[in-house]
PyMOL CGO cylinders between C-alpha atoms (Angstrom):
from pymol import cmd
from pymol.cgo import CYLINDER

trace = [
    CYLINDER, -7.17, 10.34, 59.17, -9.29, 12.33, 57.01, 0.3, 1, 1, 1, 1, 1, 1,
    CYLINDER, -9.29, 12.33, 57.01, -6.10, 14.52, 55.78, 0.3, 1, 1, 1, 1, 1, 1,
    CYLINDER, -6.10, 14.52, 55.78, -4.22, 11.27, 54.74, 0.3, 1, 1, 1, 1, 1, 1,
    CYLINDER, -4.22, 11.27, 54.74, -7.26, 10.30, 52.66, 0.3, 1, 1, 1, 1, 1, 1,
    CYLINDER, -7.26, 10.30, 52.66, -7.92, 13.77, 50.95, 0.3, 1, 1, 1, 1, 1, 1,
    CYLINDER, -7.92, 13.77, 50.95, -3.86, 13.39, 50.16, 0.3, 1, 1, 1, 1, 1, 1,
    CYLINDER, -3.86, 13.39, 50.16, -4.77, 10.17, 48.89, 0.3, 1, 1, 1, 1, 1, 1,
    CYLINDER, -4.77, 10.17, 48.89, -7.26, 11.06, 46.71, 0.3, 1, 1, 1, 1, 1, 1,
    CYLINDER, -7.26, 11.06, 46.71, -5.32, 14.18, 45.50, 0.3, 1, 1, 1, 1, 1, 1,
    CYLINDER, -5.32, 14.18, 45.50, -2.27, 11.92, 44.23, 0.3, 1, 1, 1, 1, 1, 1,
    CYLINDER, -2.27, 11.92, 44.23, -4.13, 9.08, 43.00, 0.3, 1, 1, 1, 1, 1, 1,
    CYLINDER, -4.13, 9.08, 43.00, -7.41, 10.48, 41.13, 0.3, 1, 1, 1, 1, 1, 1,
    CYLINDER, -7.41, 10.48, 41.13, -5.92, 14.25, 40.14, 0.3, 1, 1, 1, 1, 1, 1,
    CYLINDER, -5.92, 14.25, 40.14, -2.25, 14.31, 39.69, 0.3, 1, 1, 1, 1, 1, 1,
    CYLINDER, -2.25, 14.31, 39.69, 0.88, 12.52, 41.34, 0.3, 1, 1, 1, 1, 1, 1,
    CYLINDER, 0.88, 12.52, 41.34, 2.21, 14.70, 43.72, 0.3, 1, 1, 1, 1, 1, 1,
    CYLINDER, 2.21, 14.70, 43.72, -0.41, 16.90, 44.55, 0.3, 1, 1, 1, 1, 1, 1,
    CYLINDER, -0.41, 16.90, 44.55, -0.73, 14.89, 47.80, 0.3, 1, 1, 1, 1, 1, 1,
    CYLINDER, -0.73, 14.89, 47.80, 2.21, 15.84, 48.90, 0.3, 1, 1, 1, 1, 1, 1,
    CYLINDER, 2.21, 15.84, 48.90, 1.59, 19.45, 48.36, 0.3, 1, 1, 1, 1, 1, 1,
    CYLINDER, 1.59, 19.45, 48.36, -1.56, 19.13, 50.31, 0.3, 1, 1, 1, 1, 1, 1,
    CYLINDER, -1.56, 19.13, 50.31, 0.72, 17.53, 53.19, 0.3, 1, 1, 1, 1, 1, 1,
    CYLINDER, 0.72, 17.53, 53.19, 2.99, 20.86, 52.86, 0.3, 1, 1, 1, 1, 1, 1,
    CYLINDER, 2.99, 20.86, 52.86, 6.12, 18.36, 51.74, 0.3, 1, 1, 1, 1, 1, 1,
    CYLINDER, 6.12, 18.36, 51.74, 6.48, 21.25, 48.51, 0.3, 1, 1, 1, 1, 1, 1,
    CYLINDER, 6.48, 21.25, 48.51, 10.21, 19.57, 47.51, 0.3, 1, 1, 1, 1, 1, 1,
    CYLINDER, 10.21, 19.57, 47.51, 8.72, 16.26, 47.20, 0.3, 1, 1, 1, 1, 1, 1,
    CYLINDER, 8.72, 16.26, 47.20, 5.78, 17.54, 45.67, 0.3, 1, 1, 1, 1, 1, 1,
    CYLINDER, 5.78, 17.54, 45.67, 7.29, 19.44, 43.03, 0.3, 1, 1, 1, 1, 1, 1,
    CYLINDER, 7.29, 19.44, 43.03, 9.73, 16.52, 42.22, 0.3, 1, 1, 1, 1, 1, 1,
    CYLINDER, 9.73, 16.52, 42.22, 6.94, 13.95, 41.64, 0.3, 1, 1, 1, 1, 1, 1,
    CYLINDER, 6.94, 13.95, 41.64, 4.81, 16.41, 39.70, 0.3, 1, 1, 1, 1, 1, 1,
    CYLINDER, 4.81, 16.41, 39.70, 7.61, 17.57, 37.21, 0.3, 1, 1, 1, 1, 1, 1,
    CYLINDER, 7.61, 17.57, 37.21, 8.85, 13.80, 36.76, 0.3, 1, 1, 1, 1, 1, 1,
    CYLINDER, 8.85, 13.80, 36.76, 5.42, 12.96, 36.20, 0.3, 1, 1, 1, 1, 1, 1,
    CYLINDER, 5.42, 12.96, 36.20, 4.56, 15.56, 33.70, 0.3, 1, 1, 1, 1, 1, 1,
    CYLINDER, 4.56, 15.56, 33.70, 7.85, 14.66, 32.10, 0.3, 1, 1, 1, 1, 1, 1,
    CYLINDER, 7.85, 14.66, 32.10, 6.69, 10.64, 31.66, 0.3, 1, 1, 1, 1, 1, 1,
    CYLINDER, 6.69, 10.64, 31.66, 3.28, 12.05, 30.38, 0.3, 1, 1, 1, 1, 1, 1,
    CYLINDER, 3.28, 12.05, 30.38, 4.67, 14.39, 27.63, 0.3, 1, 1, 1, 1, 1, 1,
    CYLINDER, 4.67, 14.39, 27.63, 7.43, 11.84, 26.44, 0.3, 1, 1, 1, 1, 1, 1,
    CYLINDER, 7.43, 11.84, 26.44, 4.50, 9.39, 26.02, 0.3, 1, 1, 1, 1, 1, 1,
    CYLINDER, 4.50, 9.39, 26.02, 1.88, 11.83, 24.14, 0.3, 1, 1, 1, 1, 1, 1,
    CYLINDER, 1.88, 11.83, 24.14, 4.78, 13.70, 21.92, 0.3, 1, 1, 1, 1, 1, 1,
    CYLINDER, 4.78, 13.70, 21.92, 7.15, 10.55, 21.47, 0.3, 1, 1, 1, 1, 1, 1,
    CYLINDER, 7.15, 10.55, 21.47, 4.28, 8.74, 20.77, 0.3, 1, 1, 1, 1, 1, 1,
    CYLINDER, 4.28, 8.74, 20.77, 3.27, 11.23, 18.08, 0.3, 1, 1, 1, 1, 1, 1,
    CYLINDER, 3.27, 11.23, 18.08, 6.46, 11.47, 16.45, 0.3, 1, 1, 1, 1, 1, 1,
    CYLINDER, 6.46, 11.47, 16.45, 6.64, 7.96, 16.28, 0.3, 1, 1, 1, 1, 1, 1,
    CYLINDER, 6.64, 7.96, 16.28, 3.25, 7.67, 14.86, 0.3, 1, 1, 1, 1, 1, 1,
    CYLINDER, 3.25, 7.67, 14.86, 4.73, 10.01, 12.19, 0.3, 1, 1, 1, 1, 1, 1,
    CYLINDER, 4.73, 10.01, 12.19, 6.97, 7.92, 11.08, 0.3, 1, 1, 1, 1, 1, 1,
    CYLINDER, 6.97, 7.92, 11.08, 5.35, 4.60, 11.55, 0.3, 1, 1, 1, 1, 1, 1,
    CYLINDER, 5.35, 4.60, 11.55, 2.68, 6.22, 8.91, 0.3, 1, 1, 1, 1, 1, 1,
    CYLINDER, 2.68, 6.22, 8.91, 5.70, 7.71, 6.56, 0.3, 1, 1, 1, 1, 1, 1,
    CYLINDER, 5.70, 7.71, 6.56, 6.91, 4.56, 6.28, 0.3, 1, 1, 1, 1, 1, 1,
    CYLINDER, 6.91, 4.56, 6.28, 3.61, 3.27, 4.99, 0.3, 1, 1, 1, 1, 1, 1,
    CYLINDER, 3.61, 3.27, 4.99, 2.50, 6.69, 3.36, 0.3, 1, 1, 1, 1, 1, 1,
    CYLINDER, 2.50, 6.69, 3.36, 0.84, 5.62, -0.26, 0.3, 1, 1, 1, 1, 1, 1,
    CYLINDER, 0.84, 5.62, -0.26, -1.40, 3.08, 1.74, 0.3, 1, 1, 1, 1, 1, 1,
    CYLINDER, -1.40, 3.08, 1.74, -4.48, 4.44, 2.45, 0.3, 1, 1, 1, 1, 1, 1,
    CYLINDER, -4.48, 4.44, 2.45, -4.82, 4.63, 6.85, 0.3, 1, 1, 1, 1, 1, 1,
    CYLINDER, -4.82, 4.63, 6.85, -7.52, 2.10, 7.75, 0.3, 1, 1, 1, 1, 1, 1,
    CYLINDER, -7.52, 2.10, 7.75, -8.57, 1.07, 11.38, 0.3, 1, 1, 1, 1, 1, 1,
    CYLINDER, -8.57, 1.07, 11.38, -6.58, -1.90, 11.24, 0.3, 1, 1, 1, 1, 1, 1,
    CYLINDER, -6.58, -1.90, 11.24, -3.51, -0.44, 9.90, 0.3, 1, 1, 1, 1, 1, 1,
    CYLINDER, -3.51, -0.44, 9.90, -4.00, 2.09, 12.61, 0.3, 1, 1, 1, 1, 1, 1,
    CYLINDER, -4.00, 2.09, 12.61, -4.30, -0.37, 15.21, 0.3, 1, 1, 1, 1, 1, 1,
    CYLINDER, -4.30, -0.37, 15.21, -1.27, -2.28, 14.12, 0.3, 1, 1, 1, 1, 1, 1,
    CYLINDER, -1.27, -2.28, 14.12, 0.86, 1.10, 14.14, 0.3, 1, 1, 1, 1, 1, 1,
    CYLINDER, 0.86, 1.10, 14.14, -0.38, 1.77, 17.70, 0.3, 1, 1, 1, 1, 1, 1,
    CYLINDER, -0.38, 1.77, 17.70, 0.33, -1.45, 18.89, 0.3, 1, 1, 1, 1, 1, 1,
    CYLINDER, 0.33, -1.45, 18.89, 4.25, -1.14, 17.71, 0.3, 1, 1, 1, 1, 1, 1,
    CYLINDER, 4.25, -1.14, 17.71, 4.39, 1.88, 19.54, 0.3, 1, 1, 1, 1, 1, 1,
    CYLINDER, 4.39, 1.88, 19.54, 3.50, 0.90, 22.47, 0.3, 1, 1, 1, 1, 1, 1,
    CYLINDER, 3.50, 0.90, 22.47, 6.07, -1.60, 22.47, 0.3, 1, 1, 1, 1, 1, 1,
    CYLINDER, 6.07, -1.60, 22.47, 9.03, 0.87, 21.70, 0.3, 1, 1, 1, 1, 1, 1,
    CYLINDER, 9.03, 0.87, 21.70, 11.05, 1.12, 24.37, 0.3, 1, 1, 1, 1, 1, 1,
    CYLINDER, 11.05, 1.12, 24.37, 10.84, 4.91, 24.74, 0.3, 1, 1, 1, 1, 1, 1,
    CYLINDER, 10.84, 4.91, 24.74, 7.02, 4.52, 25.48, 0.3, 1, 1, 1, 1, 1, 1,
    CYLINDER, 7.02, 4.52, 25.48, 7.59, 1.55, 27.67, 0.3, 1, 1, 1, 1, 1, 1,
    CYLINDER, 7.59, 1.55, 27.67, 10.23, 3.56, 29.73, 0.3, 1, 1, 1, 1, 1, 1,
    CYLINDER, 10.23, 3.56, 29.73, 7.67, 6.56, 29.69, 0.3, 1, 1, 1, 1, 1, 1,
    CYLINDER, 7.67, 6.56, 29.69, 4.67, 4.41, 31.07, 0.3, 1, 1, 1, 1, 1, 1,
    CYLINDER, 4.67, 4.41, 31.07, 7.19, 2.90, 33.69, 0.3, 1, 1, 1, 1, 1, 1,
    CYLINDER, 7.19, 2.90, 33.69, 8.08, 6.31, 35.10, 0.3, 1, 1, 1, 1, 1, 1,
    CYLINDER, 8.08, 6.31, 35.10, 4.59, 7.70, 35.05, 0.3, 1, 1, 1, 1, 1, 1,
    CYLINDER, 4.59, 7.70, 35.05, 3.76, 4.31, 36.68, 0.3, 1, 1, 1, 1, 1, 1,
    CYLINDER, 3.76, 4.31, 36.68, 6.05, 4.16, 39.62, 0.3, 1, 1, 1, 1, 1, 1,
    CYLINDER, 6.05, 4.16, 39.62, 5.44, 7.74, 40.45, 0.3, 1, 1, 1, 1, 1, 1,
    CYLINDER, 5.44, 7.74, 40.45, 2.11, 7.76, 40.74, 0.3, 1, 1, 1, 1, 1, 1,
    CYLINDER, 2.11, 7.76, 40.74, 2.10, 4.56, 42.73, 0.3, 1, 1, 1, 1, 1, 1,
    CYLINDER, 2.10, 4.56, 42.73, 4.94, 6.38, 44.77, 0.3, 1, 1, 1, 1, 1, 1,
    CYLINDER, 4.94, 6.38, 44.77, 3.15, 9.63, 45.53, 0.3, 1, 1, 1, 1, 1, 1,
    CYLINDER, 3.15, 9.63, 45.53, -0.06, 7.40, 46.51, 0.3, 1, 1, 1, 1, 1, 1,
    CYLINDER, -0.06, 7.40, 46.51, 1.27, 5.25, 49.16, 0.3, 1, 1, 1, 1, 1, 1,
    CYLINDER, 1.27, 5.25, 49.16, 3.44, 8.17, 50.54, 0.3, 1, 1, 1, 1, 1, 1,
    CYLINDER, 3.44, 8.17, 50.54, 0.36, 11.07, 50.60, 0.3, 1, 1, 1, 1, 1, 1,
    CYLINDER, 0.36, 11.07, 50.60, -1.10, 8.33, 52.47, 0.3, 1, 1, 1, 1, 1, 1,
    CYLINDER, -1.10, 8.33, 52.47, 1.10, 7.45, 54.88, 0.3, 1, 1, 1, 1, 1, 1,
    CYLINDER, 1.10, 7.45, 54.88, 3.10, 11.09, 55.39, 0.3, 1, 1, 1, 1, 1, 1,
    CYLINDER, 3.10, 11.09, 55.39, 0.22, 12.47, 57.73, 0.3, 1, 1, 1, 1, 1, 1,
    CYLINDER, 0.22, 12.47, 57.73, 0.53, 9.55, 60.14, 0.3, 1, 1, 1, 1, 1, 1,
    CYLINDER, 0.53, 9.55, 60.14, 3.76, 10.57, 60.37, 0.3, 1, 1, 1, 1, 1, 1,
    CYLINDER, 3.76, 10.57, 60.37, 3.53, 14.24, 61.16, 0.3, 1, 1, 1, 1, 1, 1,
    CYLINDER, 3.53, 14.24, 61.16, 1.06, 13.47, 63.46, 0.3, 1, 1, 1, 1, 1, 1,
    CYLINDER, 1.06, 13.47, 63.46, 3.47, 11.34, 65.53, 0.3, 1, 1, 1, 1, 1, 1,
    CYLINDER, 3.47, 11.34, 65.53, 6.06, 13.88, 65.50, 0.3, 1, 1, 1, 1, 1, 1,
    CYLINDER, 6.06, 13.88, 65.50, 3.50, 16.72, 66.79, 0.3, 1, 1, 1, 1, 1, 1,
]
cmd.load_cgo(trace, "trace")
């Protein structure tokens, strides 16, 4: 029971895939870490690139708080960002559920 709780907390609170590494499932853990990292990278770098394009189109206009909020809302609705957020959330949910179930499966085999 303690092992599954630690794995769940690692995957839920620290980063997806760490619970699988704690459970000694290296291939699955590394795959989940890579997928989650790819999602986070696309969210941040894609968001910065899209923010640059959004502001470049409005450049002579001074950047106000309201304009910035409007640009961020448009960027969050972009398919690239929505896909990356969906990827990260899917990997995170799968990682948490799998990390909490794997120790029970391992203990029944022993």
